[in-house]
C-alpha positions, 0 to 999 in steps of 0.5 A: 491483589489490588482491584483493577480500577473501573470506569466508575472509579474514574468518574467518581474521582473526576467528579463527573457522571460515568457516561461523561467519563466513558465518552471522554475515554473513547476516542470516537466520542471524546470530542463531545466532552468539554475539553477541560473536563476531558483533560481532567478525566484523562489525568485521573484515568492515568493516575489510577492506571485505568485501561478500557475493558474492550471486551465489555465495550464490544458486547455493548456496541457489537464492535471490536474496534479492530481492523484486519490489514493484510500486506503481501510483503512487509520487506517491500518499502512500499507498504510500511508508509501505507500501514502508517497512514492506515493507523494514523486514521484509525487510531483517533477513532479508537480502532487498532489495526491488526497487521498480517504479512502473507508473503504473497502466499495464498494459503497463508493469506487465507489462514490470516484472513480466517484468524482475523475473522475469528477475532471478530474484526470489524473490517479489512484493508487488503493490499494483497488483491489479485485480479482474480481473487477467491478470497476477495470474492468470498468477503464480498459474498459475505458482506464483510466491510473491505477496502482494497489498497494499491491492487484491485480485482477484475471486476471491481468488488470493493472500493480501491485506493491506488496510484495512477499507474497509467500516468506514471508509466506514460510519463516515464516513457515520454521522458525516455523518448524525449532523451532520444531513446528508441529501444526501451524495454519493460520489466513488467510486474506479474500480470495476475496483479492489477498493477502489473497489468495496468503498467504493462498496458500503459507501457505498450500504449506509450511506446506505440504513441512514440513509434517505438517497438515494444519489448516486455519481460514479465517478472515472477514477483515484485522483487530484486531477485526477479528483476535481476533474472528478468534483466539478465534475460534481456541482456542475454537475448537482445540484439541490439541491447535496449538503451533504456529499461522501464522497471515496474517497481523500484525493487525490480529496478534494483535487481536490474541494476545489479544485472547491468553491472554484472554484464559489464555495463554501466547505468546510465552510460550504457542503459538508462533505468527507471523504477516505480513507487519512489521508495526511500533512499533511492537518491543514495544509490549510485546512480540515484534512481529516476522513479515515479513517486506514489503517495504511499502514506495517502494510500493508507489514509484514504483506504482507512477513511473509506473503510470507516465510511463502510463500518459507519453504515455507508455502502461498499461502492466498488469505486476506484480512488486514483491518487496522482503520481509524479515522475522524479528525475535523477541520475539513472536516466540520460540520452543514449550513447549509441 
């Protein structure tokens, strides 16, 4: 078997010192090398089939250049753009994101967390946060570099990157009120999650500001089946029916739309409907869904940036970075017909 090419082989063939070759082949330090020299070294490495010995590098630097990323539900279209943003910031610094899906299951989350710790990840980005979260508390107590994305804890323990839930829901209610709606229901996300809590609070404040009586049904999960069940409760119990429904996210809205149709009603002729997150292809629905656009990719890039700051020695300040959102109007909202 041929000997695996080494850093010394690359340096010798490229005509540079081994330290120069090492810097050129490390994304975190390649900028310290003359660009023409770096290109020559990379070409030689490719020619030889050289791959870095990450184990040896970890022993030298006490870092594995890996980051654990826990996602609650990879089938939720909110999260893939977040992961892509994370990877696009980490990769140029030489880090690899190890992504694990928890399916919103606390035991599975804990198992993934422990497994990633066993792999000596340098830090975590958690999209699985709950308002009361023992795992996050444990990470805080152990001094593990961590950033939360989209969902935070009460009280805050780590940096959090999130969209502006309050502004988004307020814009939705203002839009519906301006159209003339006076019976506006809210299909709320789980209040154990900061997003569900914040959006419900924003809804209550917004309808109060317009003198509209509140109507809230909490869903069990951010999913289409949960939205269907919640909307069916509204339709079976409400008299008179709401003329508009504010769903806590797009998946809940999709389930609500199915329930509206199953009840023999149409959107927006009978009931206007809005979502939150503005996931892909909403403009292809019938009717296209009015939703709050959250900067999903930027949630990922900013959370990765904050984690890199921590891993570079910065403090883990429990600050919240709130990114702006925007209401996108489509065909699912219209003035009430009754």
